[in-house]
N, C-alpha and C positions, 0 to 999 in steps of 0.2 A: 929285511930288504925293502928298499923303497919301491913303491909302484910307479912305473913310468906313466906320465900323463900323455895320453894319445891326443895328437892335434887333430882337430876336425876341420874339414874344408869350410871356408867362409862362404856364406850365401852370397849370391850375386846381388848387386844394388837393386836390380829390378825385382827379384824375389823378396828382398827385404821390404821394399815399398809396397808390394802386393800384400805381403803378410801384415804389415802395419795397417794397411787400409782395411783388411779383413777384421783385424782386432777392433778397430774403431767402429766399423759398421756393426760388428757383433755386440759391442757395448751399447750402441745406439738402439739396436733392435731388441735387446734383451737376450738372455741366455738361450731360450728355445729357438727363436727366429734366427739369431746369429749363427747357431750351429747348423740350422737348415740351409742358410745362405752359403756357408762355407762348403757344405757337402754338394751343393748343386751348381757351384761355379762352373762355367762352361766357356771354352772347351777345356776338358780335363786331360787331354792327350793330343797327339798329332792328328791332323785332319788329312783325309785323302781327297784329292781332286782328280777324278777320273776323266780321261780324254779318250774319245773313241777313234782317234786317228794317230798315225805314227809320229815319232819325233821329227821335228822340222816342218810339220804341216802347219797350216794357219791356226787351227784351234790349239795346237800344242804350243806355238809361240805365244799366243795370248795367255794361256794358262801359266807359262813359265814367267811371263812378264809380271803377272799378278801374284804369284805364289809367295815371294819373299815379303813384299809390303803387306800382304794379307796376314802372313805369319806374325809380323811385327805388331799389327793392329790387334790380333786376337791373343797373342802371347803364347802360341803353340806353333810347332812346325807345320807347314802345309806341303805335303808331298804329292807331286804330279805323277800319276800312274797312267801309262798309255795302254789301252786295251782296244786296239784297232779291229775293225771288221764290220761288215754289214752296214756301211754308211754311218757308223757311229752308234748303231743300235745295240751292239754287244755291251759297250760301256754303259749305255743308257739303261739296259736291263739290270746290270749290276747295281746301278744307283737306285733304281726302283725297288730292288729287293733288299737293299742294305738296311740293317736295323741297329747299327752301332751308334747312331747319333753323331757320327764324325765323318760321314761320307757325303761328298758333293760331286756334281758332274758339270763339266764345261761342255755345252752341247750346241749344235747347229739347228737351223730351222726345222729340218725334217724330223729330227728326233722328238721334238716337242709339238709338231703339228701334223704331218702327213704320214707318219710311220704306219699307223694301223689302217688309215684310209687306203694306202697303197697295198698293204699286205695284212689282211685280217688275222693272219697267224702270228703277227707280232706279239711277243709274250707280255708286253706292257701296254697300258692305255695312256697315251700322252696327257690326256685331260684329267685323269683321276689318280694316276700313280706317282705324280711329281708335285712338289710344292715349288712354285716359282720363287726365285731369289732376286735376280736382277738381269735385265737386258743390258749387256755390256757395251756392245758396239754394233754398228750396221754399215752396210755398203750397198750401193746400187750395183746392178750389173750393167755392163757396157755392151751395146749392140755394135758389133764390128762386122766389116765386110772384107772379103778376100781381095787380092790385088787386081783381079780381072773385072771386078764390079765397078763400073764407071759412074761418074756424076756426083752431085752433092746429095745431101740427105733427102730432099724432096724427090729428086730423080731416082734415088735408090728405092724409096718407098713405092714409087710408081712402077719401077722395074719389077719389084717383088710381086706386085699385083698382076702385072702382065705375064709374068713367068709361069703362073699357075703352079703345077706340080713339078716343074723342071728345076726349081731351086731346092737345094738341100741345106739343112742346118744341123749342127752338131751339138751334143751335150755330153757331160761326163757320166751319162747313165740314165736309164728310164726312171722317171719319177723325181729326178733331181730338180732343184729350183730353176736351173737353166732350161730344162726341158719344159717344165710347167710355164715358165715365162715366155718361151717361144710359142707355145700354144695359145697363150693369152694374146701375143702379138699377131699370130695368124688370124685369130678371130677379129681383133680390133682394127687391123690394117687391111683386111681383105686378102690376106695371103693364103697360099696353100703349100707352103714350103714343107718338105718331107724330112722327118726326123731320122738322123743317123746317130745312134749311141756309140760312145767310145769308152775305154776304161778310165780316162781322165782328161783334164783340160790340156795337158801337153800334146796329146794325140789330136785333140780338136784343133789346136793351133797349127799343127803340121798339116792336117787335112785342108785347112783354110789356105795355107800357103801353096799347097799343091793343086788347088782348084777343085778338090773333091767336094768341098763345101763352099757355099756362097756367103753365108752369114752364121753368126753364133752370138750367144750372150756369154760374156766372160767377166770375172771379177776385175776391178780396176788394176789391181797389182799385177795381173797377168796380161791384161789387154794393152796397157799404156806403153810398156817397153817395146812391144811390137809396133805400135802406132808411131811412137817417136822415132823408131828406126826406119819408118817408111814401108814396112812390110804389110801392115794391115791398115784399114781405114776405120776410124771411130765415127759412129753416126750419132748416138744419143745414149742417155741413161734411163734406167727403168724406174727411178724414183719420181715422186709427183713434181718435184722441182729440181733445180740444179743442185749438184753435190759439191761440197767443199773439196772432195778428193779430186774431182775433174771439173772445176768450175766453168771451163770454156765450152763444155758440151751441153747442148740443150737436153731437156727431158723429152721423152716421146710425146707427152702431152703438149709441149710447146710446138711440136711438129704436126699437131692435128690428129694424133693417134690417141683416142680417149680410153680411160679406164685402166691404164697400166700403172699399177702401184705395187712395186715388188722390190724387196731388198733381201740380201743375205744377212744373217746376223749370228752373233755368238752370245750365249747367255749361260748363266749358272742356275742350276736347279738342284733341289734336294729331294730325298724320299718324302712321299706325302706324309709319313708318320713322324717326321722330324718336328721337334718342339718349335712352335711358331716364334717364340721369343728368340731362339737361337737363329732361326732364319732371318729375323729382322736384324739381329746383330751383324750377321754376315752381309746382308744387303746394305746396311748403312756404311759399313767399312768399305765395301767395294765401290759404292757411289763416290765416296770421298777419294779413294785411291785413283780411280780412272780419271778424275778431274785434276789431279796433280799435273802441273805443266810437263814435268819430265816423263811421266807415264803416258800422258796424252800424246806427246810427241812420238814415243815409241810405238804406240798403237796406230797413230796416223801413218807412220813409216811402214807399218805392216799392211796398210791399205784399208784402214777402218776409221769411221767417225765414232767418237766416244758418245755414249748415251748415259748409262749408269742409272737405271730406274729403281723404283721400289718394287716389292713383290707384286703389288697391284698393277703397276705399269707393265711388267712382263706378262702377267696373266691376261691383261687386256689385249696385248699384242698377239699372244698365242691364239686367243679366241678369234680375233679378227682375221689373222692370216690363215687359220685353219679353215674358216668358212669360205674365204676367197679361193683358196687352192682346192678345197673339196669340190667346188663348183666346176673348176677347170678339169680336174681329174675325172669326175663322173661324166661330164659332157663329152670328153675325148676318149673315155674308156682307157685311161692310162693304167697299165698294170705291169709290174716288173716281170721280165721273162725268166 
C-alpha cells in the first residue's frame, strides 16, 4: 500500500527571508556563534504593551496607533493590554515586576517622575525600576478661564493677583500635572488661587462653565473645542515657547510669568532588568515610526507633538522633570488624600 505524502504548509515569504538571513549570518559567524545568534534572536514571541488607562483614553489611543507598525518593525505581534487604575500606577507596577523580556509600558509623566514623591508607599521606584525606552510625544497645558473672567491675558493675570484666595482652579486630582502646574503658576504670577480637585477633566470643564472655577490648565485637545465654541477663554500655554498644537497662543513666559516649563507627555519604558540591546532595538523602531508622516498626523490629531527620543533622551527628561516637580510638591506639601 502506497504511503500518502502529507502536504506541509509553505512558510511565509517573510519567514523564508528571515531564515535565509539566519543561515547566511550563521555561516559568516561560524558554527558556534551562528547557533548562539539564532537562539538569542529577539523578540521571540509577542510583546505586551501595558497601558494604565481604559480603552479610548489618550494613552490608549497612542498605544494602539503604534502597536501595528511596531509589530511590523520587530517581526512579532504587539498586544495592547489595558490595566487601568491609580493614575496608571497599577500598569506601571506590572511593568516594573515583569521578567519575561517581552513586556513594555506606555506611561504618562507621573508614573515615571512623581509617583513615589507623592506617595512613598508606591511599590516601584520610577528612577530605578524602569529602563527608559523613548519619549514619544509631548503637549503643553493650556491656561483657560471661565466665561465670567473678563479682559485680555494681561488683565486676567492682574485680576488673578488682585483676587487673592477668592479665585478657584480645578484639576483632575491631587498631584496631577495640572495641579502641580497651577501651583507653579500661583508662585510665579503672585496668585493665591485655591485648588478644587475633580475626578477628571470633563468635570473641571463643567465647573468652569458653571462659574465654580475661574481658571484651570487643560490639555489642548480638551481646551480648544471649548475655546473655539466660545465657552472658555484660552490665555497661554505652559511650554517655554509657542506650541505647534496651538501656535496662536503665547507662552506664559511671553506674558511675563517666569519659570513655567511644563508639558504632559507619553513615553515607553521597560523593566530595568530588560536587555539593553533589546531596549535600543525598540527605541530605534519607535523613533522611526513616530516620524512617519501618516503616524505623525495621527498623533497630532490626538493632541500631541511627536518627539521620539533615544533612551538617554527620555532618561534626561525624567530626571529634569522629577527635580522640577519635586520642588513644587515639597514646597506646597502636595499629598494625595
